[in-house]
C-alpha positions as a printed Julia matrix, in Angstrom:
453×3 Matrix{Float64}:
   0.0     0.0     0.0
   2.79    2.44    0.92
   4.65    1.74   -2.33
   1.43    2.04   -4.32
   0.67    5.43   -2.73
   4.05    6.84   -3.78
   3.01    6.7    -7.42
   0.58    9.25   -8.83
  -1.87    8.02   -9.93
  -1.51    4.73   -7.96
  -1.19    1.51   -9.99
  -4.16   -0.12   -8.26
  -7.09    1.29   -6.29
  -6.76    1.44   -2.48
  -9.97   -0.63   -2.29
  -8.13   -3.61   -3.84
  -6.26   -4.0    -0.55
  -9.48   -4.5     1.44
  -9.88   -7.93    3.02
 -13.64   -8.46    3.35
 -13.13  -11.46    5.68
 -12.27   -8.93    8.4
 -15.84   -7.53    8.2
 -16.92  -10.63   10.19
 -14.46  -10.56   13.09
 -14.88   -8.76   16.42
 -13.79   -5.37   15.15
 -14.22   -3.57   18.46
 -11.84   -5.97   20.19
  -9.26   -5.21   17.47
  -9.88   -1.5    17.91
  -9.54   -1.63   21.71
  -6.35   -3.7    21.51
  -4.92   -1.14   19.12
  -6.03    1.74   21.36
  -4.55    0.16   24.48
  -1.36   -1.28   23.06
  -0.72    0.83   19.95
   1.79   -0.8    17.61
   3.57   -2.66   20.41
   3.74   -6.43   21.09
  -0.05   -6.97   20.98
  -1.23   -7.61   17.4
  -4.26   -5.84   15.97
  -5.48   -5.56   12.38
  -5.93   -1.82   13.07
  -2.14   -1.55   12.78
  -2.73   -2.15    9.05
  -5.81   -0.02    8.32
  -5.42   -0.31    4.53
  -6.75   -3.91    4.66
  -9.88   -2.93    6.65
 -12.82   -2.12    4.37
 -14.76    1.14    4.59
 -17.82   -0.84    5.78
 -15.8    -2.28    8.69
 -14.33    1.14    9.49
 -17.82    2.61    9.58
 -18.82   -0.08   12.1
 -15.8     0.85   14.27
 -16.55    4.58   14.06
 -20.24    4.13   14.84
 -19.68    1.72   17.74
 -17.0     4.03   19.09
 -19.47    6.93   18.69
 -22.25    4.95   20.38
 -20.0     4.13   23.31
 -19.08    7.81   23.63
 -22.79    8.72   23.35
 -23.75    6.19   26.04
 -21.05    7.31   28.47
 -22.01   11.0    28.02
 -25.73   10.21   28.44
 -24.94    8.06   31.5
 -22.93   10.9    33.03
 -25.86   13.33   32.52
 -28.16   10.8    34.18
 -25.86   10.31   37.18
 -25.52   14.1    37.59
 -29.31   14.5    37.62
 -29.88   11.68   40.12
 -27.07   12.88   42.41
 -28.77   16.3    42.51
 -32.06   14.51   43.31
 -33.65   15.76   40.11
 -36.07   13.77   38.06
 -34.34   12.21   35.03
 -35.78   13.27   31.69
 -35.56   11.04   28.59
 -34.75   14.1    26.47
 -31.34   14.35   28.1
 -30.3    11.22   26.2
 -30.57   13.11   22.88
 -29.14   16.13   21.14
 -32.43   18.02   20.79
 -32.32   20.7    18.11
 -35.31   23.08   17.91
 -35.37   25.4    14.9
 -37.73   27.79   13.13
 -37.95   27.27    9.38
 -37.74   31.05    8.89
 -34.43   31.31   10.81
 -32.96   27.93    9.95
 -29.23   28.76    9.86
 -29.12   31.15   12.83
 -31.27   28.87   15.02
 -29.16   25.82   14.12
 -25.98   27.76   14.94
 -27.38   28.86   18.31
 -28.61   25.36   19.19
 -25.33   23.61   18.33
 -23.28   26.29   20.1
 -25.42   26.04   23.27
 -25.41   22.25   23.25
 -21.7    21.64   22.61
 -21.62   19.02   25.34
 -24.44   17.02   23.67
 -23.05   16.79   20.13
 -22.2    13.11   20.55
 -25.74   12.16   21.55
 -28.31   10.89   19.05
 -29.79   13.76   17.07
 -33.49   14.71   17.26
 -34.86   17.67   15.33
 -38.07   19.64   15.96
 -39.41   22.43   13.76
 -41.03   25.05   16.01
 -44.82   25.23   15.66
 -45.09   21.85   13.93
 -46.33   18.68   15.51
 -44.4    15.6    14.53
 -42.21   13.01   16.14
 -38.77   12.76   14.62
 -38.58    9.22   13.28
 -35.61   10.18   11.09
 -37.54   12.14    8.46
 -37.31   15.52   10.22
 -33.61   15.05   10.9
 -32.95   14.34    7.25
 -35.1    17.3     6.18
 -33.12   19.57    8.52
 -29.85   18.44    6.9
 -31.22   18.83    3.37
 -32.65   22.31    3.96
 -29.56   23.58    5.79
 -27.12   22.27    3.16
 -29.3    23.71    0.4
 -29.29   27.15    2.06
 -25.64   27.3     3.11
 -24.28   26.17   -0.25
 -26.49   28.55   -2.25
 -24.18   30.9    -4.23
 -26.01   33.99   -2.87
 -25.07   32.94    0.66
 -21.42   33.63   -0.13
 -19.75   30.98    2.05
 -18.82   28.65   -0.79
 -18.06   29.22   -4.45
 -19.39   26.71   -6.96
 -16.97   25.91   -9.79
 -18.94   24.8   -12.84
 -15.93   23.24  -14.64
 -15.19   20.84  -11.78
 -18.78   20.69  -10.4
 -17.56   21.22   -6.87
 -17.72   23.78   -4.07
 -14.76   25.55   -2.53
 -14.39   27.9     0.44
 -14.9    31.56   -0.31
 -11.79   33.55    0.64
 -13.74   36.69    1.61
 -12.74   37.91    5.06
 -15.52   38.06    7.64
 -15.86   38.94   11.34
 -17.19   35.58   12.39
 -16.42   32.16   10.98
 -18.97   30.29   13.1
 -21.04   29.35   10.05
 -18.08   27.39    8.68
 -17.9    25.66   12.05
 -21.6    24.8    11.62
 -20.94   23.14    8.22
 -18.12   21.09    9.77
 -20.37   20.06   12.67
 -23.13   19.15   10.19
 -20.75   16.85    8.34
 -19.7    15.26   11.62
 -23.33   14.83   12.72
 -24.18   13.24    9.36
 -21.42   10.61    9.81
 -22.5    10.09   13.41
 -26.21    9.73   12.57
 -25.8     7.78    9.29
 -27.16   10.47    6.97
 -25.66   10.87    3.49
 -25.13   14.51    2.52
 -25.29   15.93   -0.98
 -22.07   17.96   -0.69
 -19.55   18.37   -3.52
 -16.14   19.09   -2.05
 -12.92   18.26   -3.94
 -10.66   15.43   -2.66
  -8.12   17.82   -1.08
 -10.84   19.04    1.33
 -10.84   15.61    3.01
  -7.03   15.54    3.02
  -7.12   18.87    4.88
  -9.82   17.57    7.25
  -7.4    14.84    8.4
  -4.49   17.26    8.88
  -4.03   16.2    11.64
  -6.62   13.41   12.23
  -6.65   14.11   15.99
  -7.18   17.71   17.14
  -3.9    19.03   18.63
  -3.95   19.98   22.34
  -2.04   23.18   21.63
  -4.45   25.65   20.03
  -1.57   27.51   18.38
  -0.84   24.48   16.19
  -2.01   25.02   12.62
  -4.87   22.76   11.5
  -6.31   21.97    8.1
  -3.04   22.67    6.28
  -1.7    19.94    4.03
   0.8    19.75    1.2
  -1.01   20.57   -2.03
   0.01   20.23   -5.66
  -1.13   21.4    -9.07
  -3.12   18.13   -9.29
  -5.21   19.27   -6.31
  -5.91   22.61   -7.99
  -6.95   20.8   -11.22
  -9.76   19.14   -9.22
 -11.21   22.56   -8.3
 -10.14   25.18  -10.85
  -9.05   23.24  -13.93
  -8.68   26.33  -16.14
  -6.37   28.15  -13.74
  -4.39   24.95  -13.1
  -4.02   24.47  -16.85
  -2.64   28.02  -17.18
  -0.09   27.4   -14.4
   0.93   24.1   -15.95
   1.54   25.88  -19.28
   3.7    28.42  -17.46
   5.84   25.54  -16.14
   6.38   24.05  -19.59
   6.75   27.38  -21.44
   9.86   27.32  -23.6
  10.35   31.08  -24.14
  11.52   33.75  -21.68
   8.99   33.7   -18.82
  10.13   37.02  -17.29
   9.92   39.03  -20.53
   6.82   37.38  -21.99
   4.6    37.04  -18.88
   5.78   40.02  -16.88
   4.51   38.49  -13.58
   5.66   38.96   -9.99
   5.25   36.82   -6.84
   1.86   38.35   -6.24
  -1.78   37.31   -6.7
  -4.86   39.45   -7.31
  -8.31   38.6    -6.02
 -11.59   40.4    -6.41
 -13.39   40.98   -3.1
 -16.75   42.78   -3.14
 -15.9    44.48   -6.43
 -12.43   45.63   -5.28
  -9.25   44.05   -6.63
  -6.86   43.19   -3.76
  -3.26   42.07   -4.11
  -1.41   39.58   -1.9
   2.31   38.83   -1.86
   3.18   35.14   -2.16
   6.45   35.81   -0.26
   7.97   38.88    1.43
   8.34   41.71   -1.14
   6.74   39.38   -3.71
   5.48   42.36   -5.74
   9.14   43.26   -6.46
  10.29   39.72   -7.39
   9.77   38.83  -11.07
   8.74   35.29  -12.06
  11.54   33.81  -14.18
  12.34   30.47  -15.83
  14.44   29.63  -12.77
  11.91   30.41  -10.03
   8.59   29.61  -11.8
   8.28   26.24  -10.01
   8.43   28.0    -6.64
   5.89   30.59   -7.88
   3.38   27.89   -8.93
   3.83   26.0    -5.64
   3.28   29.19   -3.58
   0.28   30.14   -5.73
  -1.39   26.73   -5.23
  -0.6    26.85   -1.5
  -2.08   30.36   -1.29
  -5.35   29.32   -2.97
  -5.88   26.01   -1.15
  -4.33   26.74    2.25
  -3.37   30.31    3.13
  -6.22   32.39    1.68
  -8.93   30.3     3.38
  -7.09   29.37    6.58
  -9.62   30.84    9.07
 -12.63   29.48    7.17
 -11.17   25.99    6.97
  -9.89   25.95   10.56
 -13.44   26.74   11.79
 -14.79   23.98    9.51
 -12.11   21.55   10.82
 -12.93   22.26   14.48
 -16.67   21.9    13.75
 -16.2    18.45   12.21
 -13.91   17.23   14.98
 -16.18   18.62   17.72
 -18.57   15.82   16.75
 -16.32   13.18   15.22
 -13.3    13.29   17.53
 -12.21    9.66   17.66
  -8.99    7.69   17.34
 -10.85    5.73   14.66
 -10.15    8.68   12.3
  -6.5     7.56   12.31
  -7.64    4.47   10.39
  -9.21    6.47    7.55
  -7.92    7.68    4.22
  -9.28   11.05    2.94
 -11.27    9.18    0.23
 -12.93    7.08    2.95
 -13.99   10.17    4.93
 -15.65   11.46    1.75
 -17.57    8.19    1.35
 -18.7     8.31    5.0
 -20.01   11.86    4.53
 -21.38   11.75    0.97
 -21.82    8.06    0.23
 -20.31    6.07   -2.61
 -20.72    6.95   -6.3
 -21.04    3.25   -7.22
 -24.68    2.63   -8.21
 -26.14   -0.87   -8.31
 -29.78   -0.58   -9.34
 -30.35   -4.35   -9.18
 -29.36   -4.25   -5.51
 -31.83   -1.37   -5.01
 -34.54   -3.46   -6.68
 -33.84   -6.39   -4.31
 -34.1    -4.23   -1.17
 -37.04   -1.95   -2.14
 -40.15   -2.05    0.05
 -43.66   -1.44   -1.31
 -46.81    0.2     0.0
 -50.04   -0.32   -1.96
 -48.1    -2.3    -4.57
 -46.61   -5.78   -4.71
 -43.37   -6.42   -6.53
 -45.23   -8.58   -9.07
 -47.63   -5.75  -10.09
 -47.35   -4.62  -13.7
 -46.55   -0.97  -12.8
 -43.65   -2.14  -10.62
 -42.37   -4.5   -13.3
 -42.52   -1.67  -15.85
 -40.72    0.62  -13.38
 -37.73   -1.71  -12.91
 -37.52   -2.55  -16.63
 -37.3     1.17  -17.34
 -34.89    2.04  -14.5
 -32.49   -0.84  -15.16
 -32.37    0.31  -18.79
 -31.62    3.96  -17.86
 -28.24    5.57  -18.56
 -26.08    6.14  -15.45
 -26.97    9.84  -15.61
 -30.73    9.12  -15.42
 -30.22    6.54  -12.66
 -28.38    9.22  -10.66
 -31.2    11.7   -11.3
 -33.75    9.18  -10.04
 -31.75    8.56   -6.86
 -31.31   12.3    -6.3
 -35.03   12.89   -6.89
 -36.09   10.21   -4.4
 -33.42   10.53   -1.68
 -31.82   13.99   -2.01
 -28.45   12.56   -3.06
 -27.21   10.61   -6.08
 -24.79    8.59   -3.97
 -25.19    5.42   -1.93
 -24.57    4.95    1.83
 -21.55    2.89    2.92
 -23.79   -0.12    3.69
 -24.99   -0.21    0.07
 -28.44    0.21   -1.47
 -30.15   -1.78    1.32
 -29.23    1.02    3.77
 -31.35    3.48    1.79
 -34.61    1.82    2.96
 -36.07    2.85   -0.4
 -39.85    2.6    -0.66
 -42.26    2.82   -3.61
 -45.82    3.61   -2.64
 -48.95    3.65   -4.78
 -50.25    7.12   -5.52
 -54.0     7.2    -6.08
 -53.76   10.32   -8.25
 -54.53   10.41  -11.97
 -52.04    8.68  -14.25
 -51.69   12.06  -16.02
 -49.7    13.17  -12.98
 -45.94   12.88  -12.55
 -44.37   10.77   -9.78
 -43.71   12.59   -6.48
 -40.9    11.98   -3.96
 -40.82   12.29   -0.17
 -37.08   12.89   -0.05
 -36.91   12.78    3.74
 -38.18    9.22    3.75
 -36.49    7.98    0.53
 -39.98    7.34   -0.81
 -41.27    7.45   -4.39
 -45.03    7.84   -4.94
 -45.91    6.25   -8.24
 -49.34    6.49   -9.94
 -50.46    3.13  -11.47
 -49.42    3.92  -15.06
 -51.04    1.63  -17.61
 -48.07    0.95  -19.88
 -44.28    1.07  -19.9
 -44.04    3.93  -22.42
 -46.2     6.25  -20.29
 -44.3     5.34  -17.1
 -40.92    5.99  -18.74
 -42.05    9.33  -20.16
 -43.55   10.6   -16.87
 -40.62    9.32  -14.79
 -38.01   11.02  -17.0
 -39.94   14.33  -16.94
 -40.33   14.09  -13.15
 -36.7    13.31  -12.3
 -35.22   15.71  -14.87
 -37.19   18.76  -13.75
 -37.15   18.29  -10.01
 -36.31   21.65   -8.48
 -33.61   21.44   -5.8
 -34.15   18.45   -3.56
 -37.8    17.77   -4.45
 -38.61   18.2    -0.77
 -42.1    17.43    0.42
């Protein structure tokens, strides 16, 4: 694995090293041995995390989380009883109460006030609405918050169309607590097994594990990792292409480009300049120093210019997910825990789907699966996004989606509807395959946002 990682790109995928037999052993015993004895005389498979599959690592992280949750809840209970107060079941949960009209500010306030409860099981209530949270409200809270925070008008993240991913806005602000909220949301999603529809580039997860355990000394830099032109290509391919051409340019760089060790960024309509090194505005970029210039430029964009934003995001994530189990994870595996896997297996979804008002032998259902299994990957992704709010699959595979198709008693002239929060598709009993295919494609291709209901 180490030799394979030295080559870019690696010869074989890191997943080829997984040994699925280990999914069936007592993983927590391995984890505790490793925690207690480290890499000393006591053997543990956790000493070789590259052979442990992401599914097994998720089990370790969740059990570790559960144990932390239980011990925190138990402590709250003991404190109450010792003060002769009546225990309240609510103290076993992280109870978040928010108004729909003030979603971000209320969520920020709640998570800031309840810092000590972040490791408890999450329960969400929308003020003024009756409804027990059986998972649907929690998922809706995540979907609505992510949708709002990542909206371009909100200004926290910039969406790059070329790479189809979000990156941190470098605008300075007085308070970075909203970035902390996004980090905490990602941690809560991992903790509560919710897949988020977030598009961050791979280097974001590399930065999130730099270092994997929060340093005790608060002056230690966090979220800074070594970055290369390859990392920039994943976010801003056009700019990266320009820098790569500068590196291979065969003429006189100083005379033809007339650049200095300085970058210019537009902030609220004003062009600001930043030196990449002391007196950078007076140092010309030449054939001899262009490599250093490109390296400093990439480091500026991906590390220095967004340091405060990313540090807040880092601390938010680790405030929920702090665990030695993070030492076992690769950046790619953290991404899969947060956003799910891009590998779609529609036959597996068909096998695990539940029905309400239909049976799997009904004609409409048979038409549905004939159509869906024949879809292009792009349409299959659109269907998944329409029905669940994300086009990716949880670590446990399609079965973990708990996907349900229910019979809609509306006219067959109507389009299908999705209850995203419950991964539920409401399908009218279309009479033939052609009509079903037509209505389904229109429905999933024109769904606005998350198709929330």
